[in-house]
PDB file of N, CA, C and O in Angstrom:
ATOM      1  N   UNK A   1       1.490 -11.283   1.571  1.00  0.00           N
ATOM      2  CA  UNK A   1       2.084 -10.574   0.632  1.00  0.00           C
ATOM      3  C   UNK A   1       1.978  -9.033   0.961  1.00  0.00           C
ATOM      4  O   UNK A   1       0.998  -8.615   1.577  1.00  0.00           O
ATOM      5  N   UNK A   2       2.842  -8.314   0.609  1.00  0.00           N
ATOM      6  CA  UNK A   2       3.036  -6.868   0.897  1.00  0.00           C
ATOM      7  C   UNK A   2       2.455  -6.223  -0.145  1.00  0.00           C
ATOM      8  O   UNK A   2       2.808  -6.606  -1.260  1.00  0.00           O
ATOM      9  N   UNK A   3       1.508  -5.181  -0.071  1.00  0.00           N
ATOM     10  CA  UNK A   3       0.982  -4.479  -1.161  1.00  0.00           C
ATOM     11  C   UNK A   3       1.314  -2.881  -0.841  1.00  0.00           C
ATOM     12  O   UNK A   3       1.529  -2.486   0.305  1.00  0.00           O
ATOM     13  N   UNK A   4       1.326  -2.034  -1.987  1.00  0.00           N
ATOM     14  CA  UNK A   4       1.589  -0.682  -1.920  1.00  0.00           C
ATOM     15  C   UNK A   4       0.427   0.014  -2.573  1.00  0.00           C
ATOM     16  O   UNK A   4      -0.207  -0.509  -3.490  1.00  0.00           O
ATOM     17  N   UNK A   5       0.155   1.223  -2.074  1.00  0.00           N
ATOM     18  CA  UNK A   5      -0.840   1.850  -2.694  1.00  0.00           C
ATOM     19  C   UNK A   5      -0.482   3.332  -3.328  1.00  0.00           C
ATOM     20  O   UNK A   5      -0.064   4.159  -2.519  1.00  0.00           O
ATOM     21  N   UNK A   6      -0.576   3.627  -4.330  1.00  0.00           N
ATOM     22  CA  UNK A   6      -0.342   4.881  -5.051  1.00  0.00           C
ATOM     23  C   UNK A   6      -1.081   6.137  -4.486  1.00  0.00           C
ATOM     24  O   UNK A   6      -2.300   6.242  -4.615  1.00  0.00           O
ATOM     25  N   UNK A   7      -0.414   6.980  -3.930  1.00  0.00           N
ATOM     26  CA  UNK A   7      -1.139   8.083  -3.487  1.00  0.00           C
ATOM     27  C   UNK A   7      -2.079   8.971  -4.466  1.00  0.00           C
ATOM     28  O   UNK A   7      -3.158   9.461  -4.135  1.00  0.00           O
ATOM     29  N   UNK A   8      -1.604   9.057  -5.438  1.00  0.00           N
ATOM     30  CA  UNK A   8      -2.218   9.817  -6.607  1.00  0.00           C
ATOM     31  C   UNK A   8      -3.396   9.038  -7.160  1.00  0.00           C
ATOM     32  O   UNK A   8      -4.534   9.489  -7.031  1.00  0.00           O
ATOM     33  N   UNK A   9      -3.157   7.841  -7.793  1.00  0.00           N
ATOM     34  CA  UNK A   9      -4.322   7.077  -8.499  1.00  0.00           C
ATOM     35  C   UNK A   9      -5.138   6.279  -7.622  1.00  0.00           C
ATOM     36  O   UNK A   9      -6.272   5.937  -7.956  1.00  0.00           O
ATOM     37  N   UNK A  10      -4.538   5.914  -6.338  1.00  0.00           N
ATOM     38  CA  UNK A  10      -5.091   5.024  -5.241  1.00  0.00           C
ATOM     39  C   UNK A  10      -5.165   3.565  -5.963  1.00  0.00           C
ATOM     40  O   UNK A  10      -6.178   2.902  -5.740  1.00  0.00           O
ATOM     41  N   UNK A  11      -4.154   3.016  -6.818  1.00  0.00           N
ATOM     42  CA  UNK A  11      -4.413   1.709  -7.347  1.00  0.00           C
ATOM     43  C   UNK A  11      -3.351   1.074  -6.373  1.00  0.00           C
ATOM     44  O   UNK A  11      -2.478   1.751  -5.830  1.00  0.00           O
ATOM     45  N   UNK A  12      -3.508  -0.374  -6.187  1.00  0.00           N
ATOM     46  CA  UNK A  12      -2.772  -1.237  -5.473  1.00  0.00           C
ATOM     47  C   UNK A  12      -1.592  -1.773  -6.413  1.00  0.00           C
ATOM     48  O   UNK A  12      -1.766  -1.972  -7.615  1.00  0.00           O
ATOM     49  N   UNK A  13      -0.345  -1.994  -5.739  1.00  0.00           N
ATOM     50  CA  UNK A  13       0.713  -2.313  -6.366  1.00  0.00           C
ATOM     51  C   UNK A  13       1.348  -3.510  -5.659  1.00  0.00           C
ATOM     52  O   UNK A  13       1.492  -3.417  -4.440  1.00  0.00           O
ATOM     53  N   UNK A  14       1.743  -4.625  -6.282  1.00  0.00           N
ATOM     54  CA  UNK A  14       2.293  -5.430  -5.592  1.00  0.00           C
ATOM     55  C   UNK A  14       3.753  -5.467  -5.187  1.00  0.00           C
ATOM     56  O   UNK A  14       4.495  -4.769  -5.879  1.00  0.00           O
ATOM     57  N   UNK A  15       4.312  -6.160  -4.182  1.00  0.00           N
ATOM     58  CA  UNK A  15       5.705  -5.991  -3.812  1.00  0.00           C
ATOM     59  C   UNK A  15       6.685  -6.041  -4.734  1.00  0.00           C
ATOM     60  O   UNK A  15       7.637  -5.260  -4.730  1.00  0.00           O
ATOM     61  N   UNK A  16       6.479  -7.150  -5.756  1.00  0.00           N
ATOM     62  CA  UNK A  16       7.504  -7.486  -6.809  1.00  0.00           C
ATOM     63  C   UNK A  16       7.626  -6.016  -7.703  1.00  0.00           C
ATOM     64  O   UNK A  16       8.676  -5.455  -8.016  1.00  0.00           O
ATOM     65  N   UNK A  17       6.418  -5.634  -7.971  1.00  0.00           N
ATOM     66  CA  UNK A  17       6.439  -4.444  -8.968  1.00  0.00           C
ATOM     67  C   UNK A  17       7.015  -3.201  -8.355  1.00  0.00           C
ATOM     68  O   UNK A  17       7.513  -2.353  -9.096  1.00  0.00           O
ATOM     69  N   UNK A  18       6.982  -3.020  -6.971  1.00  0.00           N
ATOM     70  CA  UNK A  18       7.233  -1.838  -6.382  1.00  0.00           C
ATOM     71  C   UNK A  18       8.794  -2.076  -6.264  1.00  0.00           C
ATOM     72  O   UNK A  18       9.457  -1.046  -6.388  1.00  0.00           O
ATOM     73  N   UNK A  19       9.379  -3.042  -6.085  1.00  0.00           N
ATOM     74  CA  UNK A  19      10.728  -3.239  -6.022  1.00  0.00           C
ATOM     75  C   UNK A  19      11.504  -2.966  -7.231  1.00  0.00           C
ATOM     76  O   UNK A  19      12.664  -2.553  -7.246  1.00  0.00           O
ATOM     77  N   UNK A  20      10.578  -3.298  -8.510  1.00  0.00           N
ATOM     78  CA  UNK A  20      11.489  -3.046  -9.801  1.00  0.00           C
ATOM     79  C   UNK A  20      11.380  -1.638 -10.005  1.00  0.00           C
ATOM     80  O   UNK A  20      12.361  -1.129 -10.546  1.00  0.00           O
ATOM     81  N   UNK A  21      10.419  -0.867  -9.703  1.00  0.00           N
ATOM     82  CA  UNK A  21      10.314   0.430 -10.093  1.00  0.00           C
ATOM     83  C   UNK A  21       9.951   1.388  -8.798  1.00  0.00           C
ATOM     84  O   UNK A  21       9.265   0.970  -7.865  1.00  0.00           O
ATOM     85  N   UNK A  22      10.488   2.709  -8.851  1.00  0.00           N
ATOM     86  CA  UNK A  22      10.264   3.643  -7.760  1.00  0.00           C
ATOM     87  C   UNK A  22       8.973   4.168  -8.065  1.00  0.00           C
ATOM     88  O   UNK A  22       8.340   4.641  -7.122  1.00  0.00           O
ATOM     89  N   UNK A  23       8.434   4.176  -9.262  1.00  0.00           N
ATOM     90  CA  UNK A  23       7.332   4.955  -9.871  1.00  0.00           C
ATOM     91  C   UNK A  23       6.076   4.194  -9.885  1.00  0.00           C
ATOM     92  O   UNK A  23       6.151   2.976 -10.049  1.00  0.00           O
ATOM     93  N   UNK A  24       4.973   4.734  -9.740  1.00  0.00           N
ATOM     94  CA  UNK A  24       3.648   3.831  -9.974  1.00  0.00           C
ATOM     95  C   UNK A  24       3.661   3.506 -11.522  1.00  0.00           C
ATOM     96  O   UNK A  24       3.945   4.331 -12.390  1.00  0.00           O
ATOM     97  N   UNK A  25       3.317   2.201 -11.743  1.00  0.00           N
ATOM     98  CA  UNK A  25       3.208   1.746 -13.258  1.00  0.00           C
ATOM     99  C   UNK A  25       2.194   2.297 -13.816  1.00  0.00           C
ATOM    100  O   UNK A  25       2.255   2.390 -15.042  1.00  0.00           O
ATOM    101  N   UNK A  26       1.004   2.809 -13.145  1.00  0.00           N
ATOM    102  CA  UNK A  26      -0.163   3.285 -13.872  1.00  0.00           C
ATOM    103  C   UNK A  26      -0.175   4.787 -13.978  1.00  0.00           C
ATOM    104  O   UNK A  26      -0.845   5.266 -14.892  1.00  0.00           O
ATOM    105  N   UNK A  27       0.453   5.570 -13.193  1.00  0.00           N
ATOM    106  CA  UNK A  27       0.277   7.045 -13.391  1.00  0.00           C
ATOM    107  C   UNK A  27       1.578   7.842 -13.328  1.00  0.00           C
ATOM    108  O   UNK A  27       1.691   9.044 -13.567  1.00  0.00           O
ATOM    109  N   UNK A  28       2.656   6.890 -12.927  1.00  0.00           N
ATOM    110  CA  UNK A  28       4.052   7.530 -12.777  1.00  0.00           C
ATOM    111  C   UNK A  28       4.393   8.146 -11.418  1.00  0.00           C
ATOM    112  O   UNK A  28       5.562   8.490 -11.239  1.00  0.00           O
ATOM    113  N   UNK A  29       3.375   8.346 -10.311  1.00  0.00           N
ATOM    114  CA  UNK A  29       3.721   9.043  -9.251  1.00  0.00           C
ATOM    115  C   UNK A  29       4.900   8.398  -8.632  1.00  0.00           C
ATOM    116  O   UNK A  29       5.232   7.260  -8.965  1.00  0.00           O
ATOM    117  N   UNK A  30       5.618   9.160  -7.643  1.00  0.00           N
ATOM    118  CA  UNK A  30       6.681   8.600  -7.013  1.00  0.00           C
ATOM    119  C   UNK A  30       6.450   8.374  -5.710  1.00  0.00           C
ATOM    120  O   UNK A  30       7.379   8.003  -4.993  1.00  0.00           O
ATOM    121  N   UNK A  31       5.295   8.546  -5.253  1.00  0.00           N
ATOM    122  CA  UNK A  31       4.917   8.313  -3.794  1.00  0.00           C
ATOM    123  C   UNK A  31       3.954   7.145  -3.608  1.00  0.00           C
ATOM    124  O   UNK A  31       2.759   7.206  -3.897  1.00  0.00           O
ATOM    125  N   UNK A  32       4.608   6.010  -3.072  1.00  0.00           N
ATOM    126  CA  UNK A  32       3.809   4.848  -2.534  1.00  0.00           C
ATOM    127  C   UNK A  32       3.625   4.583  -1.294  1.00  0.00           C
ATOM    128  O   UNK A  32       4.518   4.897  -0.508  1.00  0.00           O
ATOM    129  N   UNK A  33       2.582   4.024  -0.871  1.00  0.00           N
ATOM    130  CA  UNK A  33       2.500   3.821   0.818  1.00  0.00           C
ATOM    131  C   UNK A  33       2.307   2.514   0.988  1.00  0.00           C
ATOM    132  O   UNK A  33       1.586   1.985   0.142  1.00  0.00           O
ATOM    133  N   UNK A  34       2.768   1.793   1.887  1.00  0.00           N
ATOM    134  CA  UNK A  34       2.469   0.417   2.313  1.00  0.00           C
ATOM    135  C   UNK A  34       1.249   0.340   2.841  1.00  0.00           C
ATOM    136  O   UNK A  34       0.991   1.189   3.694  1.00  0.00           O
ATOM    137  N   UNK A  35       0.237  -0.617   2.512  1.00  0.00           N
ATOM    138  CA  UNK A  35      -1.077  -0.791   3.017  1.00  0.00           C
ATOM    139  C   UNK A  35      -0.986  -1.678   4.072  1.00  0.00           C
ATOM    140  O   UNK A  35      -0.146  -2.578   4.079  1.00  0.00           O
ATOM    141  N   UNK A  36      -1.982  -1.455   5.190  1.00  0.00           N
ATOM    142  CA  UNK A  36      -1.906  -2.344   6.314  1.00  0.00           C
ATOM    143  C   UNK A  36      -3.317  -3.038   6.325  1.00  0.00           C
ATOM    144  O   UNK A  36      -4.300  -2.455   5.867  1.00  0.00           O
ATOM    145  N   UNK A  37      -3.387  -4.291   6.859  1.00  0.00           N
ATOM    146  CA  UNK A  37      -4.757  -4.780   6.933  1.00  0.00           C
ATOM    147  C   UNK A  37      -5.575  -4.044   7.888  1.00  0.00           C
ATOM    148  O   UNK A  37      -4.918  -3.417   8.719  1.00  0.00           O
ATOM    149  N   UNK A  38      -7.073  -3.947   7.997  1.00  0.00           N
ATOM    150  CA  UNK A  38      -7.816  -3.397   8.953  1.00  0.00           C
ATOM    151  C   UNK A  38      -7.762  -4.301  10.145  1.00  0.00           C
ATOM    152  O   UNK A  38      -8.134  -5.452   9.913  1.00  0.00           O
ATOM    153  N   UNK A  39      -7.403  -4.052  11.305  1.00  0.00           N
ATOM    154  CA  UNK A  39      -7.609  -4.913  12.579  1.00  0.00           C
ATOM    155  C   UNK A  39      -8.201  -4.107  13.551  1.00  0.00           C
ATOM    156  O   UNK A  39      -8.076  -2.892  13.697  1.00  0.00           O
ATOM    157  N   UNK A  40      -8.866  -4.911  14.209  1.00  0.00           N
ATOM    158  CA  UNK A  40      -9.606  -4.290  15.438  1.00  0.00           C
ATOM    159  C   UNK A  40      -9.190  -4.920  16.652  1.00  0.00           C
ATOM    160  O   UNK A  40      -9.308  -6.137  16.796  1.00  0.00           O
ATOM    161  N   UNK A  41      -8.730  -4.208  17.496  1.00  0.00           N
ATOM    162  CA  UNK A  41      -8.362  -4.680  18.927  1.00  0.00           C
ATOM    163  C   UNK A  41      -9.487  -4.707  19.880  1.00  0.00           C
ATOM    164  O   UNK A  41     -10.174  -3.702  20.063  1.00  0.00           O
ATOM    165  N   UNK A  42      -9.684  -5.733  20.444  1.00  0.00           N
ATOM    166  CA  UNK A  42     -10.865  -5.857  21.511  1.00  0.00           C
ATOM    167  C   UNK A  42     -10.159  -5.641  22.844  1.00  0.00           C
ATOM    168  O   UNK A  42      -9.060  -6.095  23.163  1.00  0.00           O
ATOM    169  N   UNK A  43     -10.925  -4.913  23.529  1.00  0.00           N
ATOM    170  CA  UNK A  43     -10.348  -4.249  24.934  1.00  0.00           C
ATOM    171  C   UNK A  43     -11.517  -4.873  25.793  1.00  0.00           C
ATOM    172  O   UNK A  43     -12.689  -4.743  25.441  1.00  0.00           O
ATOM    173  N   UNK A  44     -11.164  -5.534  26.896  1.00  0.00           N
ATOM    174  CA  UNK A  44     -12.090  -6.040  27.843  1.00  0.00           C
ATOM    175  C   UNK A  44     -12.353  -4.983  28.836  1.00  0.00           C
ATOM    176  O   UNK A  44     -11.420  -4.407  29.395  1.00  0.00           O
ATOM    177  N   UNK A  45     -13.607  -4.701  29.080  1.00  0.00           N
ATOM    178  CA  UNK A  45     -13.987  -3.536  30.034  1.00  0.00           C
ATOM    179  C   UNK A  45     -13.800  -4.021  31.225  1.00  0.00           C
ATOM    180  O   UNK A  45     -13.844  -5.233  31.437  1.00  0.00           O
ATOM    181  N   UNK A  46     -13.578  -3.178  32.107  1.00  0.00           N
ATOM    182  CA  UNK A  46     -13.263  -3.442  33.677  1.00  0.00           C
ATOM    183  C   UNK A  46     -14.537  -3.080  34.209  1.00  0.00           C
ATOM    184  O   UNK A  46     -14.738  -3.139  35.422  1.00  0.00           O
TER     185      UNK A  46
END
């Protein structure tokens, strides 16, 4: 599932709520950023 984070209040908003409104339901900010999972790439040393 895709989640978005509000730049202003740092709260997480689910995909369904973000599609219904362009504003953050908590603080009213119009800037939402899609969150990405933390991934670590392993590189083999030569």
